[in-house]
C-alpha positions, 0 to 999 in steps of 0.5 A: 839481436832482439830476436835472440834475446826473446828466444833466450828469454822464452827458453829460460822461462820454459826451463823455469816453468818445467822445474817448478814443483807442483803442489800435490792435491788430495782433492778427489776420490781414493780407493783404500788398497792397504790397511793395518790397525795396531793395538800395541804391537799386535796387528788386529786388522790386516788388509790385504791379509787376514781382513778384506776391506772395501773403502773409498775416501773423497776430499772436496774443498775443505770437506772429507767423507768415506764409506768402508766395509771391513770383513775379518773372519766372519765379522763384517763391520761397516763404517762411514764418516764426514767432516772438515779437514785442515792440511798443512804440509804433511800434518792433517786434522779431521774434525769429525761431524758424523762417524759410524764410531760414535765416540769420535763424533765431534772430535779432532783426529790428528794424522800425517799424510804422505803422497807418492805419485797417486798413492796416499798414506794416512797414519792416525792418531799421531801426537803433536810431533806427528808420531804414531800413538803406541796403544792404538793406531791405523796406517791406511794406503789409498790409490787415487781414482781416475 
């Protein structure tokens, strides 16, 4: 009888452990696979499409960093940035310490993050309700590097 009870408890424990949702982590390196920058209703950067983008973003602990090269027509722009971040649910904030675009240094940028398996979608800037800004916004898609 005791052996049956122990077997039942082990099966129950195994079943419960398999059904628990695991927290999804952004920790590690991600390669950008898609990028759209909107100005109003117009798309000004479109990758893949009319722009070429080579970008990597890395999260470690509470810090992030990225490097990127964007080529649209004959114009090549390089960008980089680092700082700290806070993630609560899908609400994400970056406190920018260093950035290639100097007007954003020292600022906090509100974003939303969505993770689907090994794909991360980052939308910014967003308002306090997580809604994308209408005048200017970016949607970036990343694939986790293994």
